[in-house]
C-alpha distance (Angstrom), angle and dihedral (degrees) to the residues before:
residue distance angle dihedral
X1 . . .
X2 3.83 . .
X3 3.82 90.6 .
X4 3.81 91.4 49.8
X5 3.79 91.5 50.1
X6 3.77 90.3 49.8
X7 3.78 91.3 49.5
X8 3.78 92.4 49.8
X9 3.82 91.6 48.4
X10 3.81 89.5 49.8
X11 3.77 89.8 51.3
X12 3.82 91.8 48.2
X13 3.81 90.8 52.7
X14 3.78 92.8 48.7
X15 3.80 94.0 48.1
X16 3.81 93.5 51.5
X17 3.80 96.7 41.6
X18 3.82 94.6 44.7
X19 3.79 91.7 48.6
X20 3.80 95.3 51.9
X21 3.81 92.6 44.0
X22 3.83 97.1 46.4
X23 3.84 109.3 132.7
X24 3.82 110.3 -93.7
X25 3.80 101.6 -163.5
X26 3.78 96.7 88.0
X27 3.75 89.9 53.3
X28 3.85 88.2 67.1
X29 3.85 89.7 66.5
X30 3.80 108.0 20.8
X31 3.81 116.6 62.9
X32 3.86 92.2 -167.4
X33 3.79 92.5 55.8
X34 3.81 90.5 44.4
X35 3.81 91.2 53.3
X36 3.80 92.7 47.5
X37 3.81 91.2 47.9
X38 3.78 90.9 49.3
X39 3.80 92.4 47.1
X40 3.85 92.4 49.8
X41 3.80 92.3 49.8
X42 3.81 90.9 51.7
X43 3.77 92.4 47.7
X44 3.82 90.5 49.5
X45 3.85 89.9 47.9
X46 3.78 90.2 53.1
X47 3.81 91.9 47.9
X48 3.84 91.4 50.1
X49 3.77 94.2 51.7
X50 3.83 90.8 43.4
X51 3.82 91.4 50.3
X52 3.79 92.2 48.9
X53 3.80 98.3 47.1
X54 3.84 95.7 41.4
X55 3.78 99.7 41.4
X56 3.74 122.3 -2.6
X57 3.78 101.9 56.2
X58 3.77 90.0 57.5
X59 3.74 90.4 56.9
X60 3.75 106.4 39.3
X61 3.81 129.6 34.0
X62 3.78 96.7 -165.4
X63 3.78 94.3 108.8
X64 3.79 95.7 44.7
X65 3.76 89.2 52.2
X66 3.81 94.8 47.8
X67 3.78 104.1 39.0
X68 3.78 90.2 140.4
X69 3.80 91.3 78.2
X70 3.82 87.2 67.5
X71 3.81 98.7 46.7
X72 3.79 91.7 96.9
X73 3.82 92.7 55.9
X74 3.85 92.0 44.6
X75 3.78 92.3 50.4
X76 3.85 93.3 46.4
X77 3.78 90.7 49.7
X78 3.85 92.7 50.0
X79 3.82 98.3 42.0
X80 3.81 92.9 45.2
X81 3.86 92.8 51.7
X82 3.83 90.1 45.9
X83 3.76 95.0 49.6
X84 3.82 100.1 34.9
X85 3.79 109.7 18.4
X86 3.78 129.1 -127.8
X87 3.82 100.7 -65.1
X88 3.79 98.7 71.0
X89 3.76 142.6 128.4
X90 3.77 116.6 -106.2
X91 3.79 99.8 47.7
X92 3.84 90.3 138.2
X93 3.83 90.0 60.6
X94 3.77 90.7 50.7
X95 3.80 98.7 44.8
X96 3.82 113.5 10.2
X97 3.85 95.3 48.6
X98 3.83 95.8 55.8
X99 3.82 86.0 44.0
X100 3.85 95.0 60.5
X101 3.78 88.6 40.3
X102 3.81 89.0 55.0
X103 3.78 91.1 44.8
X104 3.77 94.8 56.0
X105 3.81 93.1 44.1
X106 3.82 90.8 53.0
X107 3.77 99.1 38.6
X108 3.78 93.8 48.6
X109 3.76 87.5 56.7
X110 3.79 90.1 54.0
X111 3.75 104.2 44.3
X112 3.84 114.9 -12.4
X113 3.78 95.4 177.5
X114 3.76 93.6 54.2
X115 3.78 93.4 45.8
X116 3.84 91.9 50.3
X117 3.74 93.0 47.5
X118 3.77 93.9 49.9
X119 3.75 92.6 47.0
X120 3.85 90.4 51.3
X121 3.81 90.6 47.8
X122 3.77 94.3 51.3
X123 3.79 93.6 44.1
X124 3.83 91.6 48.7
X125 3.82 91.4 54.2
X126 3.84 89.7 49.9
X127 3.81 93.0 51.9
X128 3.82 92.4 46.0
X129 3.80 90.5 50.3
X130 3.77 89.3 49.3
X131 3.75 90.1 63.3
X132 3.83 93.9 56.5
X133 3.77 117.5 11.9
X134 3.83 113.3 97.2
X135 3.78 87.4 -24.0
X136 3.84 96.0 154.6
X137 3.84 90.2 49.2
X138 3.80 95.0 51.2
X139 3.75 93.6 41.6
X140 3.77 87.8 64.6
X141 3.80 93.7 50.2
X142 3.79 125.5 98.6
X143 3.85 111.0 -119.9
X144 3.78 93.5 -23.9
X145 3.84 123.6 112.4
X146 3.84 132.7 176.4
X147 3.85 88.3 -97.9
X148 3.77 92.8 49.2
X149 3.82 140.5 -92.1
X150 3.83 112.7 -7.7
X151 3.81 90.1 -117.9
X152 3.80 89.1 72.8
X153 3.87 96.0 49.1
X154 3.80 95.2 83.1
X155 3.83 90.3 51.4
X156 3.78 99.1 45.7
X157 3.77 91.2 41.2
X158 3.80 92.1 51.9
X159 3.83 92.8 46.5
X160 3.85 89.4 49.6
X161 3.83 92.8 51.9
X162 3.78 89.6 46.0
X163 3.78 92.8 51.9
X164 3.86 91.9 46.8
X165 3.80 93.0 51.7
X166 3.80 91.8 44.4
X167 3.77 88.7 52.7
X168 3.83 89.3 52.3
X169 3.81 91.7 49.6
X170 3.73 96.7 49.1
X171 3.84 96.9 40.9
X172 3.78 94.7 37.2
X173 3.80 86.9 -138.9
X174 3.81 124.4 108.5
X175 3.81 94.7 -151.9
X176 3.82 128.6 -173.2
X177 3.76 92.9 -104.8
X178 3.84 93.3 56.7
X179 3.78 93.2 46.3
X180 3.83 91.2 48.7
X181 3.77 91.4 48.8
X182 3.80 93.0 51.5
X183 3.81 93.0 47.1
X184 3.78 95.0 46.9
X185 3.79 91.9 45.3
X186 3.82 91.6 51.5
X187 3.80 91.1 45.2
X188 3.82 92.4 50.9
X189 3.82 91.4 47.9
X190 3.77 93.9 52.3
X191 3.76 94.1 44.0
X192 3.80 94.7 49.4
X193 3.81 117.5 106.5
X194 3.80 90.9 -121.6
X195 3.80 127.5 100.9
X196 3.81 92.7 -149.2
X197 3.81 90.8 59.4
X198 3.75 91.2 51.7
X199 3.84 90.7 47.7
X200 3.80 90.6 48.5
X201 3.85 88.5 50.9
X202 3.78 91.1 51.0
X203 3.79 92.6 47.6
X204 3.79 90.8 49.5
X205 3.79 91.3 53.0
X206 3.78 89.0 47.3
X207 3.79 92.0 53.0
X208 3.84 88.8 47.4
X209 3.80 89.4 57.3
X210 3.77 91.3 46.9
X211 3.80 88.5 54.9
X212 3.81 92.8 46.5
X213 3.78 90.8 52.7
X214 3.83 92.0 49.7
X215 3.84 93.2 -115.0
X216 3.80 95.0 123.1
X217 3.84 91.3 109.0
X218 3.81 83.9 84.0
X219 3.78 88.0 72.2
X220 3.79 100.3 50.1
X221 3.81 95.8 93.1
X222 3.79 124.1 121.6
X223 3.85 105.7 -72.9
X224 3.83 89.4 -127.4
X225 3.78 86.8 71.1
X226 3.80 91.8 59.4
X227 3.81 91.8 46.8
X228 3.84 91.4 53.9
X229 3.77 88.4 45.5
X230 3.81 91.8 52.2
X231 3.81 93.7 47.3
X232 3.84 93.6 48.7
X233 3.80 92.6 45.0
X234 3.87 90.9 51.1
X235 3.80 91.8 46.5
X236 3.79 93.4 49.7
X237 3.87 92.9 47.9
X238 3.83 89.6 51.8
X239 3.81 90.6 51.6
X240 3.79 95.8 46.6
X241 3.80 93.0 41.7
X242 3.86 95.0 48.8
X243 3.84 91.2 44.6
X244 3.75 90.6 50.8
X245 3.82 90.5 51.0
X246 3.77 97.0 45.5
X247 3.78 101.8 38.9
X248 3.84 107.2 18.4
X249 3.83 98.5 39.8
X250 3.84 87.4 -122.3
X251 3.77 91.6 -62.9
X252 3.80 90.1 157.4
X253 3.74 97.4 62.2
X254 3.77 101.7 -171.9
X255 3.82 93.3 62.5
X256 3.80 90.6 55.7
X257 3.77 87.4 75.7
X258 3.78 97.7 -149.0
X259 3.80 94.3 -48.8
X260 3.76 96.9 -43.9
X261 3.81 90.3 124.5
X262 3.84 89.1 67.3
X263 3.82 89.8 53.1
X264 3.83 92.3 47.7
X265 3.78 92.2 48.7
X266 3.79 92.1 51.2
X267 3.83 93.0 45.8
X268 3.79 95.3 47.8
X269 3.82 88.2 54.6
X270 3.81 87.7 56.8
X271 3.79 95.2 42.0
X272 3.77 91.2 59.3
X273 3.83 89.6 68.9
X274 3.85 94.7 50.4
X275 3.80 104.5 26.7
X276 3.80 97.4 143.3
X277 3.81 104.3 45.2
X278 3.82 104.0 10.5
X279 3.82 121.7 -153.2
X280 3.80 103.9 -66.6
X281 3.77 124.8 -111.6
X282 3.84 111.4 -36.7
X283 3.83 84.3 -2.8
X284 3.84 95.8 137.9
X285 3.80 135.9 37.7
X286 3.76 116.5 -158.1
X287 3.79 127.8 -160.3
X288 3.80 126.4 -157.3
X289 3.80 128.3 -171.8
X290 3.83 93.7 -85.8
X291 3.86 91.2 55.2
X292 3.81 86.5 84.8
X293 3.84 88.5 62.9
X294 3.82 94.9 54.5
X295 3.77 136.4 54.0
X296 3.80 92.7 -121.1
X297 3.74 113.4 116.1
X298 3.78 96.9 -145.7
X299 3.79 127.4 -57.1
X300 3.82 140.4 -126.7
X301 3.82 99.1 -147.1
X302 3.81 107.1 113.9
X303 3.89 96.0 -171.3
X304 3.81 88.2 -137.0
X305 3.75 129.9 71.0
X306 3.79 99.1 -140.1
X307 3.84 92.4 52.1
X308 3.83 89.9 42.3
X309 3.80 89.5 55.6
X310 3.77 91.1 49.2
X311 3.83 96.1 51.0
X312 3.83 91.7 42.9
X313 3.79 98.3 49.8
X314 3.82 111.1 -14.7
X315 3.84 125.3 -125.7
X316 3.82 92.0 -28.5
X317 3.80 91.3 57.3
X318 3.78 90.6 46.1
X319 3.85 92.5 53.4
X320 3.84 94.1 44.3
X321 3.78 94.4 47.8
X322 3.79 95.4 51.8
X323 3.74 91.3 40.4
X324 3.80 87.1 54.8
X325 3.81 90.4 54.9
X326 3.80 91.6 51.4
X327 3.81 93.4 46.3
X328 3.84 91.3 49.4
X329 3.79 96.6 45.8
X330 3.77 99.0 43.3
X331 3.78 92.1 90.1
X332 3.80 92.3 63.5
X333 3.80 91.1 82.5
X334 3.84 88.7 59.4
X335 3.81 93.6 61.8
X336 3.80 111.2 114.5
X337 3.83 93.0 -150.4
X338 3.81 120.9 80.7
X339 3.82 93.6 -158.2
X340 3.81 90.3 55.5
X341 3.82 92.4 46.6
X342 3.82 89.8 52.5
X343 3.81 91.7 48.3
X344 3.81 93.9 50.7
X345 3.81 94.6 43.4
X346 3.81 96.5 47.8
X347 3.82 90.9 46.5
X348 3.81 88.7 50.8
X349 3.79 91.1 48.1
X350 3.85 93.1 50.7
X351 3.81 90.8 48.3
X352 3.84 87.3 52.5
X353 3.81 90.2 51.3
X354 3.80 90.7 50.0
X355 3.82 88.4 52.1
X356 3.80 89.7 64.6
X357 3.87 91.4 70.0
X358 3.81 103.0 15.5
X359 3.84 138.1 50.7
X360 3.86 103.8 -123.4
X361 3.84 90.9 -177.9
X362 3.84 90.4 69.4
X363 3.82 87.3 69.4
X364 3.84 130.1 42.6
X365 3.83 100.6 -132.5
X366 3.80 91.9 95.0
X367 3.75 92.0 50.1
X368 3.81 89.0 53.4
X369 3.79 88.6 54.0
X370 3.80 90.2 48.9
X371 3.79 89.5 54.7
X372 3.81 90.0 53.1
X373 3.83 88.5 48.2
X374 3.78 91.2 48.6
X375 3.84 89.3 55.4
X376 3.81 95.7 34.5
X377 3.76 99.5 116.1
X378 3.82 91.3 41.1
X379 3.83 92.6 51.1
X380 3.78 93.2 53.6
X381 3.84 93.8 45.0
X382 3.77 92.1 50.8
X383 3.72 94.0 55.2
X384 3.81 120.2 99.0
X385 3.78 119.8 -92.4
X386 3.78 135.6 12.5
X387 3.86 113.0 -21.4
X388 3.81 88.1 -148.0
X389 3.81 91.9 74.3
X390 3.78 113.6 115.5
X391 3.73 96.5 20.6
X392 3.76 94.1 135.0
């Protein structure tokens, strides 16, 4: 009976994780695949909520005692329905994203080793398939890969590398799978036609060198410090970039960020009218001058997390989102393993850098990392052996 229960739980984990990590690139061109992918994600979302409400909440009070980490999702759901009604775009962001967030928080409390291993296995298969499946077709596409749009590559690549290194730390074994996952993730990031992926690759290599030269103590501060740093950095870059666009005619080219300053100027003009509550998820479509050259009838992607928060739910959304990050990462400082603290903090820092030029809330990879961070001290404590190992 115990073996059957373990097998069923294993199957449950695989179904959910495979579904949410299914490659998204084909969905951009094949409506049948897109419909199947959407259906599977909704089925998995239903299963997650059903599992939690029928079983998990009776066993573990971690969610009830930490409801504040879900306030952002609750607010976004309410404000979007109030402003836009029920029949809207973006329902996955409102319901499916908190579902996978909830799944990882709960499952990491049950069996962290199993969840990490399954996640690494699924991600490795995706990155291997990315090398071969329909490669010629996707090589000819603009900003679309087998895994999905290039703007997600830095995020899924970073999450993969994080999971591989976390697996090494908790198992104390390097393993061929983990090395292969790290190498393929780095390769995919550097090959992606996206500047932020290349920047993330460079920063990862830089952090690797910092670790090799025993300088990683610089990244042992309270994670709240890095969150504040990321927020201020992002805010300053928006200010300088927008000013450069409006008053200097983008004379300083590198702070235009490949045309993002035009997007930010346009969105800021719209934000002024709805500064408190925003527009709701997918509530506004903006057009810039190059929209006339494409078939896209406007877009909702802000290319910056602060601005994305403001258009999605105004100042309230902004405060709740960043408060969620602080609440989820506060347990990192409790980890009794310096290697693990370093891994969590540099992953957080790189996600914060990505947020300067991308909107991480439009995908769920960052939420999965937050679930790991929320359980970070618990994960390390649950592993076999002395948690002090690797402290130097």
